[in-house]
C-alpha positions as CSV (number, residue, x, y, z in Angstrom):
1,M,71.5,89.3,121.6
2,L,71.3,92.1,119.1
3,K,68.3,90.4,117.4
4,R,66.5,90.4,120.7
5,I,67.2,94.1,121.2
6,V,65.8,94.9,117.8
7,Q,62.7,92.9,118.5
8,I,62.2,94.7,121.8
9,A,62.6,98.0,120.0
10,F,60.0,96.9,117.5
11,L,57.7,96.1,120.4
12,F,58.1,99.6,122.0
13,I,57.8,101.4,118.6
14,G,54.7,99.4,117.8
15,G,53.1,100.3,121.2
16,T,53.8,104.0,120.6
17,M,52.4,103.9,117.0
18,G,49.3,102.1,118.3
19,L,48.7,104.8,120.9
20,F,48.8,107.6,118.3
21,I,47.6,106.0,115.1
22,L,44.9,103.5,116.0
23,P,42.4,105.9,117.6
24,P,42.0,108.1,114.5
25,L,41.8,104.8,112.5
26,Y,38.9,103.6,114.7
27,E,37.0,106.8,113.9
28,L,37.7,106.4,110.2
29,I,36.2,102.9,110.1
30,H,33.4,103.8,112.6
31,L,34.6,101.6,115.5
32,S,35.3,104.5,118.0
33,S,32.0,103.7,119.8
34,N,33.4,100.3,121.0
35,P,34.5,100.9,124.7
36,W,37.1,98.1,124.5
37,L,38.8,99.7,121.6
38,N,38.6,103.2,123.2
39,N,40.9,102.0,126.0
40,P,44.5,103.4,125.3
41,Y,46.1,100.3,126.7
42,T,44.3,98.2,124.1
43,S,45.6,100.4,121.3
44,V,49.2,100.1,122.7
45,A,48.9,96.3,123.0
46,I,47.5,95.9,119.5
47,G,50.2,98.1,118.0
48,A,53.0,96.4,119.9
49,L,51.7,92.9,118.9
50,I,51.4,93.9,115.2
51,L,54.9,95.4,115.0
52,F,56.4,92.6,117.1
53,G,55.0,90.1,114.6
54,F,56.7,92.0,111.8
55,S,60.0,91.9,113.8
56,F,60.3,88.2,113.1
57,L,60.3,89.0,109.3
58,F,62.5,92.0,109.3
59,S,64.8,91.7,112.4
60,D,67.5,89.8,110.5
61,Y,67.8,92.6,107.9
62,F,68.0,95.2,110.7
63,V,70.7,93.2,112.4
64,K,72.7,92.9,109.2
65,F,72.3,96.7,108.6
66,I,73.5,97.5,112.1
67,R,76.5,95.2,111.7
68,W,77.4,96.8,108.4
69,M,77.1,100.3,109.9
70,E,79.2,99.2,112.9
71,E,82.0,97.9,110.6
72,K,82.0,101.1,108.5
73,L,82.1,103.4,111.6
74,L,84.9,101.4,113.2
75,K,87.0,101.7,110.0
76,A,86.3,105.4,109.5
77,P,88.9,107.9,110.8
78,V,88.0,109.5,114.1
79,G,88.3,113.0,112.6
80,D,85.8,112.2,109.8
81,L,83.3,110.9,112.3
82,L,83.8,113.9,114.6
83,F,83.2,116.5,111.8
84,G,80.4,114.4,110.3
85,T,78.6,114.3,113.6
86,L,79.1,118.1,114.1
87,G,77.6,118.7,110.6
88,L,74.7,116.4,111.5
89,I,74.0,118.3,114.7
90,I,74.1,121.6,112.9
91,G,71.8,120.3,110.2
92,L,69.3,119.1,112.7
93,I,69.4,122.4,114.6
94,V,68.7,124.3,111.3
95,A,65.8,121.9,110.5
96,Y,64.3,122.4,114.0
97,L,64.4,126.2,113.6
98,V,62.9,126.1,110.1
99,G,60.3,123.6,111.4
100,F,59.4,125.9,114.3
101,A,58.8,128.7,111.8
102,I,56.7,126.5,109.6
103,D,54.6,125.4,112.6
104,S,53.1,128.9,112.8
105,I,51.5,128.4,109.4
106,K,48.9,126.1,110.9
107,I,48.4,124.0,107.8
108,P,48.0,120.4,109.1
109,V,49.7,118.4,106.3
110,I,52.6,120.9,105.9
111,T,53.3,121.3,109.6
112,T,53.3,117.5,110.2
113,I,55.3,116.2,107.2
114,L,57.6,119.1,106.2
115,P,59.6,119.2,109.5
116,I,60.3,115.5,109.2
117,L,61.5,115.8,105.6
118,L,63.6,118.9,106.6
119,S,65.2,116.9,109.5
120,I,66.1,114.0,107.1
121,V,67.5,116.2,104.3
122,L,69.3,118.8,106.3
123,G,70.7,116.2,108.7
124,Y,72.1,114.2,105.8
125,L,73.5,117.3,104.1
126,G,75.1,118.5,107.3
127,F,76.8,115.1,107.9
128,Q,78.1,114.9,104.3
129,V,79.5,118.5,104.4
130,G,81.2,117.9,107.7
131,F,82.5,114.5,106.6
132,K,83.8,115.5,103.2
133,K,85.0,119.0,103.9
134,R,86.9,118.2,107.1
135,D,90.3,119.4,105.8
136,E,88.8,122.7,104.5
137,L,87.0,123.3,107.8
138,I,90.3,122.6,109.7
139,N,92.1,125.1,107.5
140,V,89.3,127.7,108.1
141,F,89.5,127.4,111.9
142,T,93.3,127.3,112.0
143,S,93.7,130.2,109.6
144,G,91.2,132.2,111.7
145,K,93.1,131.5,114.9
146,A,96.4,132.3,113.2
147,S,95.2,135.6,111.9
148,S,94.1,136.6,115.5
149,L,97.5,135.5,116.9
150,G,99.6,137.3,114.2
151,G,102.9,135.5,113.6
152,S,101.8,132.2,115.2
153,R,100.4,131.1,111.9
154,K,103.8,130.8,110.2
155,K,105.2,128.9,113.2
156,A,102.2,126.5,113.1
157,V,102.7,125.9,109.3
158,E,106.4,125.2,109.8
159,E,105.7,122.8,112.7
160,S,103.1,121.0,110.5
161,E,105.6,120.6,107.7
162,I,108.2,119.3,110.1
163,L,105.7,116.9,111.6
164,G,104.7,115.7,108.1
165,S,108.3,115.2,107.0
166,M,108.8,112.9,110.0
167,Y,106.4,110.3,108.6
168,K,107.9,107.9,106.1
169,L,105.3,105.5,104.6
170,L,106.7,102.1,103.5
171,D,105.2,100.3,100.5
172,T,105.3,96.5,100.0
173,S,108.2,96.5,97.5
174,V,110.6,98.4,99.7
175,I,109.8,96.1,102.7
176,I,110.4,92.9,100.6
177,D,113.6,94.5,99.1
178,G,115.1,94.6,102.6
179,R,117.6,97.4,102.0
180,I,115.5,99.8,104.1
181,A,116.6,97.9,107.3
182,D,120.3,98.4,106.5
183,I,119.7,102.1,105.6
184,S,117.7,102.6,108.8
185,E,120.4,101.0,110.9
186,T,122.9,103.5,109.7
187,G,120.7,106.4,110.9
188,F,120.2,108.1,107.5
189,V,116.4,107.7,107.7
190,E,114.9,110.1,110.2
191,G,111.4,110.2,111.7
192,V,108.7,107.6,112.0
193,L,108.4,104.7,109.6
194,V,104.7,104.1,109.0
195,V,103.4,100.7,107.8
196,P,99.7,100.9,106.9
197,Q,97.6,97.9,107.7
198,F,96.5,97.4,104.1
199,V,100.2,97.1,103.1
200,L,100.7,94.6,106.0
201,T,97.7,92.7,104.7
202,E,99.1,92.5,101.2
203,L,102.4,91.3,102.6
204,Q,100.6,88.6,104.5
205,H,98.8,87.5,101.4
206,I,102.1,87.2,99.6
207,A,103.6,85.2,102.5
208,D,100.6,82.8,102.4
209,S,100.9,82.3,98.6
210,S,101.1,78.8,97.1
211,D,103.9,80.0,94.9
212,T,107.2,79.2,96.6
213,L,109.0,82.3,95.4
214,K,106.2,84.7,96.4
215,R,105.9,82.9,99.8
216,T,109.7,83.3,100.5
217,R,109.6,87.0,99.5
218,G,106.5,87.7,101.7
219,R,108.1,86.0,104.7
220,R,111.3,88.0,104.1
221,G,109.3,91.2,104.2
222,L,107.7,90.2,107.5
223,D,111.2,89.4,108.9
224,I,112.4,92.9,107.7
225,L,109.5,94.6,109.6
226,R,110.4,92.7,112.7
227,K,114.0,93.8,112.3
228,L,112.9,97.4,111.9
229,Q,110.8,97.3,115.0
230,D,113.6,95.8,117.1
231,E,116.1,98.4,115.8
232,R,113.9,101.5,116.0
233,A,111.8,100.6,119.0
234,S,108.8,103.0,119.0
235,Q,109.7,104.7,115.7
236,V,107.8,102.1,113.6
237,L,104.1,102.9,113.5
238,I,101.4,100.5,112.1
239,T,98.3,102.5,111.3
240,E,94.8,101.2,110.8
241,I,93.7,104.0,108.5
242,D,92.1,102.6,105.4
243,F,90.2,103.9,102.4
244,E,87.3,101.5,101.5
245,D,86.4,103.4,98.3
246,V,89.9,102.7,96.8
247,Q,91.0,99.2,95.8
248,E,94.6,99.7,94.7
249,V,97.1,99.6,97.5
250,D,99.4,102.1,95.7
251,L,96.5,104.7,95.5
252,K,95.6,104.1,99.2
253,L,99.2,104.8,100.0
254,V,99.2,108.0,98.0
255,R,96.0,109.2,99.7
256,L,97.4,108.3,103.2
257,A,100.6,110.2,102.5
258,K,98.5,113.3,101.5
259,Q,96.4,112.9,104.7
260,M,99.4,112.6,107.0
261,G,101.6,115.0,105.0
262,G,104.3,112.3,104.9
263,Q,106.7,110.9,102.4
264,I,106.6,107.5,100.6
265,L,109.6,105.1,100.8
266,T,109.7,102.8,97.7
267,N,111.7,101.2,95.0
268,D,108.7,100.8,92.7
269,F,109.3,102.9,89.5
270,N,105.6,103.0,88.6
271,L,104.6,104.2,92.1
272,N,107.3,106.8,91.9
273,K,105.6,108.2,88.7
274,V,102.1,108.1,90.4
275,C,103.4,110.0,93.4
276,D,104.9,112.7,91.1
277,L,101.5,113.1,89.4
278,H,99.8,113.6,92.9
279,N,102.6,115.9,94.1
280,V,103.5,113.5,96.9
281,K,107.1,113.4,98.1
282,V,108.9,110.1,97.3
283,L,112.2,108.7,98.6
284,N,113.3,106.0,96.1
285,I,115.7,103.5,97.4
286,N,117.0,102.9,93.9
287,D,117.8,106.6,93.5
288,L,119.8,106.4,96.8
289,A,121.7,103.3,95.6
290,N,122.5,105.0,92.3
291,A,123.7,108.1,94.0
292,V,126.3,106.2,96.1
293,K,127.6,104.1,93.2
294,P,131.0,104.9,91.8
295,V,130.7,107.4,89.0
296,V,131.5,106.0,85.5
297,I,132.6,108.5,82.9
298,P,132.4,107.9,79.1
299,G,135.8,106.9,77.8
300,E,136.7,105.1,81.0
301,E,138.0,101.5,80.6
302,M,136.9,98.5,82.8
303,N,137.4,94.8,82.9
304,V,134.1,92.8,82.6
305,V,133.0,89.3,81.8
306,V,130.3,89.0,79.1
307,I,127.8,86.4,80.3
308,K,124.8,86.4,77.9
309,D,123.3,87.9,74.7
310,G,121.7,91.3,74.7
311,K,118.3,92.3,73.3
312,E,119.7,93.9,70.1
313,H,121.7,92.2,67.4
314,N,125.3,91.3,68.3
315,Q,125.0,92.7,71.8
316,G,126.5,91.1,74.9
317,V,125.6,91.8,78.6
318,A,127.9,92.0,81.6
319,Y,127.3,93.1,85.2
320,L,129.3,95.0,87.8
321,D,129.7,93.7,91.3
322,D,126.8,96.0,92.5
323,G,124.5,94.6,89.8
324,T,124.7,97.4,87.3
325,M,124.1,96.1,83.8
326,I,126.6,96.8,81.1
327,V,125.5,96.5,77.5
328,V,128.5,95.7,75.3
329,E,128.0,96.5,71.6
330,E,129.4,93.8,69.4
331,G,130.0,91.8,72.5
332,K,128.1,88.6,71.5
333,S,131.3,86.9,70.3
334,F,132.9,87.4,73.7
335,I,130.3,85.6,75.8
336,G,132.1,83.7,78.6
337,Q,135.3,85.8,78.3
338,A,136.9,88.5,80.3
339,I,137.5,91.6,78.1
340,V,138.4,95.3,78.5
341,V,135.6,97.6,77.4
342,T,135.4,101.3,76.9
343,V,132.4,103.2,78.3
344,T,130.5,105.1,75.6
345,S,127.4,106.4,77.6
346,V,125.5,106.0,80.9
347,L,121.8,105.9,81.2
348,Q,120.5,106.9,84.7
349,T,116.9,106.4,85.7
350,S,114.9,105.7,88.9
351,A,114.7,102.1,87.8
352,G,118.5,101.8,87.9
353,R,121.6,102.6,85.9
354,M,122.6,101.1,82.6
355,I,126.1,101.4,81.1
356,F,126.8,101.1,77.4
357,A,130.3,100.1,76.3
358,K,132.2,98.6,73.4
359,P,135.2,96.2,73.4
360,K,138.6,97.9,73.3
361,Q,140.8,97.2,70.4
362,N,142.8,94.1,71.2
363,G,141.3,94.3,74.7
364,R,140.8,90.6,75.3
365,T,142.5,89.3,78.4
366,A,143.7,85.9,79.4
């Protein structure tokens, strides 16, 4: 259907071009005396037939271009399209006014070609400025309105910050981890949980993986999302906003958090660092888990079972019930045994907590 429309458009454009271009061409090649060619309907028919013939060669390329433009426009945010279109309109208006002034010069070549070039260049520049400077333009309009309304600006900023803090963007790792569902059920996470479509797509790819472990994790993540939707009703938002110029999912998430003014919920240590570099607020599930763990003080004694070797020489490794790793110096000889250890130091990071200890003198238990 679209191909037929393109061919019909070629037909009409060819007829129009034939009406205006062919008569001067007849005079140039000394055929203007032919009464048959002097008929305007003949020129329209010849132009339409010529361009209609070309449509069979080029219509497929035009259809592909239109499909590509349609896909790009559907994926672009509405705000970007709106401000881009306004910039295009302003650029065309400026081009028209300049072209109107140039028309008074009465130089045939300049008055014919220059307005067309100005329309193309200024229209393109206007669209790009409106498209890429959307946030700055919004700030200009909002600040101007706020200055005229006095104290309303401060109130608007506060409301914007409150609205932004309501959005909590979930990344793939925190969905697969699953603890977010339990935390959400307790009511400690306020606002709207946002799941971008590109995160959902990555989760679906993991669920469709040929690797059994990855497939299980992906399906668990989808089950967690369903659980969150059932628990929070309308407070889980799946957004279609995407950034085609960015390939990495983490960077897309950071950019979306900036655009929405929201916060990222994750347990990915590397994403945590990237967000810090971009000044994006992060809520790390591991930080929360570490905060609610019982405090361990150096010098405190505890009963542990050494289960394997450590990375360094003569080290043993044990674990608490909550999964915290305990590195036991000189504990290799106690593997498989329950012993009493004395805490020497505690290392706390966003990736987790690690306890260093050493066996107590005569601390082996039965």
